[in-house]
C-alpha positions, 0 to 999 in steps of 0.5 A: 607817519607821512600821508599821501597827498592826492594829485589830480590831473591839473597838477600833472598838467603843468609838470608835464607842461614844464617838462616839454618846456624844459628841453629849449633849455631857455628862461621862462621869464626871460623878457620876449620870450614871444619872440625867443620861442618861435625858433624852437617850437618850429624845430623838430628836434626839441620833443619830449616823448609820452614815456619823459612826461609818463616818468616825469608825473610818476603816474600811470599810463591812464593818468599820462594819457588823461594829462597829454589828451587834455593838454592837447584839446587845449592847445597846449601840446602837440602829438605826433606818433613817430614810428612806436614813440609819441613826440610831444611839444609845447606849442607858443600857447602853451609857453605863454600860458605857463609863463603867465600862470607858472607863479600862480601853479607854484602857488597852489600846488607849493606842498604837492610840488615839494612832496613829488620832488623830494628824492630827484632834483628837478631843475626849474623848481625853486620853492 
């Protein structure tokens, strides 16, 4: 019997940031990302919705709000209400944070990430 492993908000924050970054469709670890990322971040067409984040982390409304509020408070994402949607964009600070700690997060959350993506494909996860 498989036991359910508890996932705290930190792993959800990592997954949410990776999802927000994925809309750029560029390699996180490419050289000189600091200069490349500016043109993507300033383009308003690059965003994910609150529902996208909720779907990606596979959690409820409460945890989704907790995750995006924490990321926003740290300046790693921005949130903009547009009509009935929330547009979430990763910031340059968020991209640089993600780049710096990506391998670390993948290592410490390896088992949880494998279980999280066990039944669906994830383009950025290479465990």
